[in-house]
C-alpha positions in Angstrom: 0.0 0.0 0.0 1.2 3.5 -0.8 0.9 6.6 1.3 0.8 9.5 -1.1 0.4 13.3 -0.6 -1.5 15.2 -3.2 -1.4 19.0 -3.7 -3.6 19.6 -6.8 -7.0 18.7 -8.0 -5.4 17.1 -11.0 -3.3 14.8 -8.8 -6.4 14.0 -6.7 -8.4 13.0 -9.8 -5.5 10.9 -11.1 -4.8 9.1 -7.8 -8.4 8.8 -6.5 -11.1 9.2 -9.1 -9.2 7.5 -11.9 -7.8 4.7 -9.6 -8.9 1.1 -10.0 -7.8 0.5 -6.4 -9.4 1.1 -3.0 -8.3 4.6 -1.9 -8.7 6.2 1.5 -8.4 9.9 1.4 -7.2 11.6 4.6 -8.4 15.2 4.7 -6.4 16.8 7.5 -4.6 19.9 8.8 -1.5 20.4 10.9 -3.3 22.3 13.7 -5.7 19.4 14.3 -4.7 17.2 17.3 -6.9 14.2 16.2 -5.3 14.5 12.7 -1.8 14.4 14.2 -2.8 11.4 16.3 -4.2 9.6 13.1 -1.0 10.1 11.1 1.1 7.4 12.7 -1.9 5.0 12.5 -2.2 5.6 8.8 1.5 5.1 8.4 1.4 1.8 10.2 -1.7 0.7 8.2 0.1 1.6 5.0 2.8 -0.9 5.8 0.3 -3.7 6.7 -2.0 -3.8 3.6 -1.2 -4.9 0.1 -0.9 -2.8 -3.0 -4.6 -3.0 -3.7 -5.1 0.0 -1.3 -3.7 3.5 -1.4 -3.8 6.2 1.3 -3.9 9.7 0.0 -3.1 12.6 2.3 -4.7 16.0 1.6 -3.7 18.9 3.8 -6.8 21.1 3.5 -4.8 24.3 4.4 -1.8 23.7 2.1 -3.3 25.6 -0.8 -6.6 26.8 -2.2 -7.0 23.7 -4.4 -6.9 21.4 -1.4 -9.3 23.6 0.5 -11.7 23.5 -2.5 -11.4 19.7 -2.7 -12.4 19.5 1.0 -15.5 21.7 0.3 -16.3 19.7 -2.9 -16.3 16.4 -0.9 -18.3 17.8 2.0 -15.6 17.8 4.6 -17.0 19.6 7.6 -14.7 18.2 10.3 -11.3 16.6 10.3 -9.8 14.1 10.2 -12.3 13.1 7.5 -11.5 9.9 5.5 -13.7 9.0 2.6 -13.0 5.6 1.1 -13.2 5.3 -2.7 -13.5 2.1 -4.6 -13.0 2.3 -8.4 -13.3 6.1 -8.2 -16.6 6.2 -6.3 -17.0 7.0 -2.6 -18.2 3.9 -0.7 -17.7 4.8 2.9 -16.5 7.7 5.1 -14.8 7.7 8.4 -14.6 10.8 10.6 -12.4 11.3 13.6 -9.8 9.1 15.2 -10.1 5.4 14.0 -8.2 2.6 15.8 -5.7 0.7 13.6 -7.4 -2.7 13.7 -10.8 -1.1 12.8 -9.3 0.8 10.0 -7.6 -2.3 8.6 -10.9 -4.3 8.8 -12.8 -1.5 7.0 -10.2 -1.2 4.2 -10.0 -5.0 3.8 -13.8 -5.2 3.5 -13.9 -2.3 1.1 -11.2 -3.5 -1.2 -11.8 -3.3 -4.9 -12.4 -6.7 -6.3 
């Protein structure tokens, strides 16, 4: 599994919407304590799952494109982690999610 940072809408579309994989998108910000707590969990999960799943990090305050992506995808609180399968949102996690629960959700969501 890859842990990828995107900074443009074009990158987001390429890595998420056009992907044939299961993709978890982590909308986050550096000032957010739950986001900072979620980061090492996502890093650990990224090492435990296979290449059929990607984790995409989107810092909603890095630039206006990322902020617009957050608005476009209905992000009202962070961390906010929609899960896309074959480019379509299938699930959404909000807040701090334990590692085991996250792995189970991603495994059950994996694109077939």
